[in-house]
PAMAR-11030 format. One record per residue (C-alpha): residue number from 1; y, x, z. Coordinates in nm, 2 decimals. Layout:
<bamis>
+-----+--------+--------+--------+
: num :      Y :      X :      Z :
+-----+--------+--------+--------+
: NUM :      Y :      X :      Z :
...
+-----+--------+--------+--------+
</bamis>
This chain:
<bamis>
+-----+--------+--------+--------+
: num :      Y :      X :      Z :
+-----+--------+--------+--------+
:   1 :  -4.45 :   5.98 :   0.92 :
:   2 :  -4.46 :   6.08 :   1.28 :
:   3 :  -4.09 :   6.15 :   1.28 :
:   4 :  -4.03 :   5.80 :   1.13 :
:   5 :  -4.25 :   5.64 :   1.39 :
:   6 :  -4.07 :   5.82 :   1.68 :
:   7 :  -3.73 :   5.71 :   1.53 :
:   8 :  -3.85 :   5.35 :   1.49 :
:   9 :  -3.98 :   5.33 :   1.85 :
:  10 :  -3.65 :   5.48 :   1.97 :
:  11 :  -3.45 :   5.22 :   1.78 :
:  12 :  -3.68 :   4.94 :   1.91 :
:  13 :  -3.62 :   5.06 :   2.27 :
:  14 :  -3.25 :   5.06 :   2.22 :
:  15 :  -3.25 :   4.71 :   2.07 :
:  16 :  -3.47 :   4.58 :   2.35 :
:  17 :  -3.28 :   4.74 :   2.63 :
:  18 :  -2.94 :   4.67 :   2.48 :
:  19 :  -2.83 :   5.03 :   2.53 :
:  20 :  -2.96 :   5.38 :   2.47 :
:  21 :  -3.25 :   5.48 :   2.70 :
:  22 :  -3.08 :   5.79 :   2.84 :
:  23 :  -3.04 :   5.88 :   3.21 :
:  24 :  -2.68 :   5.84 :   3.31 :
:  25 :  -2.52 :   6.09 :   3.55 :
:  26 :  -2.44 :   5.95 :   3.89 :
:  27 :  -2.32 :   6.06 :   4.23 :
:  28 :  -2.39 :   5.90 :   4.57 :
:  29 :  -2.17 :   5.94 :   4.88 :
:  30 :  -2.27 :   5.81 :   5.22 :
:  31 :  -2.05 :   5.79 :   5.53 :
:  32 :  -1.98 :   5.57 :   5.84 :
:  33 :  -1.66 :   5.38 :   5.89 :
:  34 :  -1.42 :   5.48 :   6.16 :
:  35 :  -1.44 :   5.24 :   6.46 :
:  36 :  -1.35 :   4.88 :   6.38 :
:  37 :  -1.18 :   4.78 :   6.70 :
:  38 :  -0.96 :   4.49 :   6.61 :
:  39 :  -1.05 :   4.16 :   6.44 :
:  40 :  -0.85 :   4.08 :   6.13 :
:  41 :  -0.73 :   4.45 :   6.07 :
:  42 :  -0.89 :   4.60 :   5.76 :
:  43 :  -1.05 :   4.95 :   5.79 :
:  44 :  -1.05 :   5.15 :   5.46 :
:  45 :  -1.30 :   5.42 :   5.38 :
:  46 :  -1.26 :   5.64 :   5.07 :
:  47 :  -1.57 :   5.76 :   4.88 :
:  48 :  -1.47 :   6.06 :   4.67 :
:  49 :  -1.69 :   6.23 :   4.41 :
:  50 :  -1.86 :   6.52 :   4.58 :
:  51 :  -1.78 :   6.76 :   4.29 :
:  52 :  -1.52 :   6.76 :   4.01 :
:  53 :  -1.61 :   6.54 :   3.72 :
:  54 :  -1.50 :   6.58 :   3.36 :
:  55 :  -1.16 :   6.42 :   3.29 :
:  56 :  -1.32 :   6.21 :   3.02 :
:  57 :  -1.59 :   6.06 :   3.26 :
:  58 :  -1.55 :   5.69 :   3.32 :
:  59 :  -1.73 :   5.46 :   3.57 :
:  60 :  -2.01 :   5.26 :   3.41 :
:  61 :  -2.16 :   5.09 :   3.71 :
:  62 :  -2.11 :   5.10 :   4.09 :
:  63 :  -2.36 :   5.02 :   4.36 :
:  64 :  -2.28 :   4.96 :   4.73 :
:  65 :  -2.52 :   4.95 :   5.02 :
:  66 :  -2.42 :   4.87 :   5.37 :
:  67 :  -2.60 :   4.91 :   5.70 :
:  68 :  -2.51 :   4.93 :   6.07 :
:  69 :  -2.36 :   4.71 :   6.33 :
:  70 :  -2.45 :   4.34 :   6.28 :
:  71 :  -2.36 :   4.18 :   6.61 :
:  72 :  -2.05 :   4.04 :   6.45 :
:  73 :  -1.99 :   3.94 :   6.08 :
:  74 :  -1.82 :   4.21 :   5.88 :
:  75 :  -1.66 :   4.13 :   5.55 :
:  76 :  -1.66 :   4.41 :   5.29 :
:  77 :  -1.49 :   4.47 :   4.96 :
:  78 :  -1.54 :   4.75 :   4.71 :
:  79 :  -1.22 :   4.86 :   4.54 :
:  80 :  -1.10 :   5.13 :   4.29 :
:  81 :  -0.74 :   5.06 :   4.38 :
:  82 :  -0.63 :   4.89 :   4.70 :
:  83 :  -0.47 :   4.60 :   4.51 :
:  84 :  -0.66 :   4.27 :   4.53 :
:  85 :  -0.74 :   4.23 :   4.16 :
:  86 :  -0.91 :   4.57 :   4.16 :
:  87 :  -1.15 :   4.47 :   4.44 :
:  88 :  -1.48 :   4.28 :   4.46 :
:  89 :  -1.64 :   4.11 :   4.77 :
:  90 :  -1.97 :   4.25 :   4.88 :
:  91 :  -2.19 :   3.96 :   4.98 :
:  92 :  -2.48 :   4.07 :   5.18 :
:  93 :  -2.61 :   4.42 :   5.23 :
:  94 :  -2.57 :   4.54 :   4.87 :
:  95 :  -2.40 :   4.48 :   4.54 :
:  96 :  -2.41 :   4.63 :   4.20 :
:  97 :  -2.13 :   4.58 :   3.95 :
:  98 :  -1.99 :   4.68 :   3.61 :
:  99 :  -1.65 :   4.54 :   3.71 :
: 100 :  -1.49 :   4.89 :   3.72 :
: 101 :  -1.63 :   4.99 :   3.38 :
: 102 :  -1.40 :   5.23 :   3.21 :
: 103 :  -1.20 :   5.33 :   3.53 :
: 104 :  -1.18 :   5.72 :   3.55 :
: 105 :  -1.48 :   5.83 :   3.75 :
: 106 :  -1.30 :   6.10 :   3.93 :
: 107 :  -1.10 :   5.84 :   4.13 :
: 108 :  -1.22 :   5.74 :   4.47 :
: 109 :  -1.41 :   5.42 :   4.54 :
: 110 :  -1.30 :   5.24 :   4.86 :
: 111 :  -1.49 :   5.02 :   5.09 :
: 112 :  -1.26 :   4.79 :   5.30 :
: 113 :  -1.42 :   4.64 :   5.61 :
: 114 :  -1.27 :   4.35 :   5.81 :
: 115 :  -1.41 :   4.15 :   6.10 :
: 116 :  -1.27 :   3.80 :   6.07 :
: 117 :  -1.05 :   3.65 :   6.34 :
: 118 :  -0.80 :   3.80 :   6.58 :
: 119 :  -0.81 :   4.02 :   6.89 :
: 120 :  -1.00 :   4.33 :   7.01 :
: 121 :  -1.36 :   4.41 :   6.96 :
: 122 :  -1.55 :   4.55 :   7.25 :
: 123 :  -1.76 :   4.75 :   7.18 :
: 124 :  -1.63 :   4.88 :   6.85 :
: 125 :  -1.81 :   4.81 :   6.53 :
: 126 :  -1.93 :   5.07 :   6.28 :
: 127 :  -2.06 :   5.02 :   5.93 :
: 128 :  -2.25 :   5.28 :   5.73 :
: 129 :  -2.18 :   5.26 :   5.36 :
: 130 :  -2.34 :   5.42 :   5.05 :
: 131 :  -2.16 :   5.42 :   4.72 :
: 132 :  -2.33 :   5.52 :   4.39 :
: 133 :  -2.12 :   5.56 :   4.08 :
: 134 :  -2.29 :   5.60 :   3.74 :
: 135 :  -2.05 :   5.76 :   3.49 :
: 136 :  -2.02 :   5.87 :   3.14 :
: 137 :  -1.84 :   5.79 :   2.82 :
: 138 :  -1.72 :   5.42 :   2.83 :
: 139 :  -1.75 :   5.26 :   2.49 :
: 140 :  -1.51 :   4.99 :   2.39 :
: 141 :  -1.66 :   4.64 :   2.39 :
: 142 :  -1.75 :   4.50 :   2.05 :
: 143 :  -1.51 :   4.25 :   1.89 :
: 144 :  -1.80 :   3.99 :   1.90 :
: 145 :  -1.81 :   3.98 :   2.27 :
: 146 :  -1.52 :   3.83 :   2.47 :
: 147 :  -1.72 :   3.80 :   2.79 :
: 148 :  -1.58 :   3.93 :   3.12 :
: 149 :  -1.78 :   4.19 :   3.30 :
: 150 :  -1.91 :   4.08 :   3.64 :
+-----+--------+--------+--------+
</bamis>
């Protein structure tokens, strides 16, 4: 009876949460951008997994947190490929997304910083970024759901 109760509670937790209640592996990388010294010129920073990941590992969720220089507005995008369709704007100081779900987790995540406008910046601007990637086995979406991931 105790085994059945534990199984039933586990099943209830899965149904309520929408997914299994297991800790997902993740890595976090923090680093500062190189100097941003010209308005309108993107600066790209690569965030690479700190250790090798299994070839089968896929990104499940990505979180970005930004801090640093705020005297001028800095636009930020998070990308897994530097092509525009593979990027997402970061509005504010942080963002969490499942947009890159299924992308191989051993690929770098890029933060692209741009100060709008034209001309030099004096003094230079620096942004500190933190990227956390949760990874594991990506499951295929069910045929009942045709929603896009955020």
